N, C-alpha and C positions, 0 to 999 in steps of 0.2 A: 458704275452701277452694273450689276449682273442681270442679264436678261434670261430668264428661265423660259424654255420652249414648251409649247403645247404638243400633244401627241401628233397633231396635224403638221405642225412645223417640223417636228423630228422626221416625219416621213418624207417631207420635201427635202430635208437635209440629207436623208439617206440616198435619195436620187442623185444629188450633187456629189456626194462622197463616193458613190459607186462609179460615177463617171470618172472621177479622179483615179480610182483603182484601175479601171479599164484603160485609161490613158497611160498609166504606168506600165500596165501589161503590154500595151502596144509598143511603148519605148523598149521594154525588155525583149521584145521580139526582133528588134533591129539593132540594139546596141551590141557592139563587138569591136575588137581591135581594128583600127583603120577608119572607123566611123568618128565623126566629130561632134562636139557639143552643138554646133549650129545645125547639123543634120537632125539630131533627135529633137531639138527645139522646134524646128520647122514642122516635123512630123506631128509633134504633140499639139501645136497650135491648130494645124489642119484638122486633126482628130477631134479636138474640143469643139471647134466651130462647126464641124460637120454634124455634131450631136446637139446643136442648138444652144451651146453655152459660150461663155466668154472666158478667156484666160484671166485668172484672178491676179496673177503677178505682173503681167505686162503693164508697164507704166505706173505700177503701184509705188508711190513715193519715189518715182523716177527710175525704177528697175527696168532695164531695157528688153527683157526677154519673157517668154512664157514659162520656162523652167529655170530653177536654180540647179546648176550642175557642178558638183563639187568632187574633185578627184583626189584620191589618196589622202594627203595631209589637210586638204581643204575640208572644213567642218560643214559649213553652210554658205549659201548666198553666192556661190560661184556663178560667173556670167558665162553662158555658153557662147562659143565662137568657132569659126572654121579652123582657127589655129589650135584649138583644144582637141587634138586627135588622140583617141584612146589607144592604149598599148596593152599588149598581153601582160596579165598580172596586175592590172589596175583594179582598184575598187572605185566605183562611181556612185555617189549619192545624188539621187534625183528627187527634187522637191517640186510638187505640182499643186496648183490650185485652180478651181473653176468657180464661176458664178452662173447659177442656173435657177430659174424660177424665183429669183430674189434672194437666194441663200447660197452661202459659200461651202465648198468642199476643199479639203486640204490633206495631203498625205505625202510621205517621203519613203523612199526605199533605197537601199544600198545594193548595187549590183556588183558581182565579182566577175571579171572578164578573164576567161581561160584559166590557166594554172596560177592560182593565188597562194601565197605562202600560208601554211596551215595556221600559224600564229595569228595572221590577219583574219583568216576565215573564222577562227574561234571568237575574235572580236565581233564579227558580224553576227554570229549565232547568239552571243551573250546580249548584244544590243537589241536584237529582235525580241529575245525572251524578256528583256527588261520592259519593253512596251507592254507585253501581256501581263506582267506582274503589276505594273502600274495600273492597268485597266481593272484588274481584279479589286483594287482598292477604291474604285469609283462607285461607291455604294452609298445609298441614303444613310445618314447618321455618322459616316466616317468624316474625318477632317481632311482638308485639301493636302496638307503636307504628308499624309499617309501615303499618297501616291509617290511623291518624291523620295520618301524614306524607303519604299519598296524598291525603287530603281537604284538608289544609291547603295543600299545594303547589298544588293545582288551584284552590281557591276563594280563597285569600288571596294567594298569590304571583302566580298568573296573572291573576286577576280582581279583585284588590284589595278583596275583601269582608272583613267581620269575622267570623271563625270564633269562635263562643262558646266560652269556656274553662270557664265555671262549671257547665256541664251536659254530661254525657257519655252514651255508650251503655253497655251492660251485658250480663252474662250473663243467661240466662233458661232456665227449665225448670219444675220443680215450684214454684218461686217466681218471682214477676214480676221481681224484681231479684236476681240472683245475681252472684257474682264471675265474671270480673274486670270492672272498669270499662274502658270502651273510649273513650278520648279521641278527639276529632276533630282533634288536633294532636300534634306530637311529632317526635322525631328518629328517622330510619330506623335499624333494627337494635337498638332498645331495647325493653325490656319482656319479658314471658314468651315462651318459645318456643311457637308455636301447634301444638297436637296434634290428632289425629283425635278426633272426638267433642265438640269444643268447639262450643257453640251460643251465639251472641251477637246482640244487637240493635245494628246500626250505624245511627246517627241524627244526621247533620250538622244543626246549627242555625246558620244563617248569616244575618248581617245585611247589609243594603245599605251601612250605614255602619260605625260603630265596633263592635268586639266586646264592649264593655261592656254589662252588663245590670243591672237592679235589680228588686226584688220590690214589687208593689203592696200596698196596705193590706189586701187581702182575704186575705193570707197565702199565696196560691197563684200568681197570675198573674205571670210574668216577662216584662218588656218590655225592648226595646233602650233603653239609657240616652239615646241621642240621638234616640229616637222614629223611627228609620229602619225601613222594612219588613223583616220577617224571614221566612225560609222554613224549613220543617222537613219532612224526609222520613225514614222509618225502615223498614228491613227486617230480618227475622231470617234468619240464615244459619247453616248447619251445616257444619263442617269435615269433609271426607272425604278419603280417600287420593287420589282422583282430582281433588280441587279443591273449591271452595266450592259448597254446594248451597243455593240460595235457597228458604226455606220460605214467604216472602211472595210475593205476586203483584200487581205494579202493573198488569199488562195488563188485568185485569178493571175496574179503575178508569179506566184510559186509554180503554177502549172506551166507557164511559159518557160521558167527556169529549168524545169524538169525536161521539157521538150528540147531545149537548147543543149542541155547536158547529154541527152541521149543521142542527138545528132552529132555532137562533138565526138562522142565515143565511137560512133559508126565511122566517122572520118579518120580518127586515129587508128582504128582497127584496119581500115582499108589501106591506109598508108604503111602500116607495119607489115602488110602482106606483099608490098611492092618490093621486088628484088632489085 
């Protein structure tokens, strides 16, 4: 059953989802080569609890951590650990959820560490853009598969990337995962009719190579079968009469990325001046 949210519930969910965005921004301020998955997981849990919320993922169906931290070919559900030390040139997908005031927030962002191959950076740009294209279709009267069609046609047909089929977006509210499932592929005009009050997480998972994935022996981590890099971005959107309302906010994360890039440029410039 799909649970449609009232305007009051949507505002409570906005608070939850903005906290997730701020947590990801905090992670973005400390993630760099030499830092470990355990480091950012510990920081994220402290940040969430300091803001009066609970980590949504920790102990969810047995998952042992606050964040899902997936590096390079890992698509989703990577388990952060002290052995998972980030390297120059890595891409790190960080998925985070919180429970606040009885409602869940959920978002994911892929960070590029240092000098990353331009081909991989283009994958990140396309995947992030695919989120927004999917959100544009979350309008009253459209069909649910219009969202997946927009993502697939952009990422797969235009850019020849592999759009993962085994994992999908989802409804969200008083539960972390609610109906309906929100695939990142499909035929336009198919699926349920989108109605006001629907709140969903749209989260393309896109591989540089094949769409095929497999699960590692840890029982959680999903990787691209051909070991090609994978990107993952996720936002929560509420459907209103006037159009889609993004409850997540990438801008706070992007601001941190800009500051990090500027600082790195200053360091590089100072180093180049050393004789």
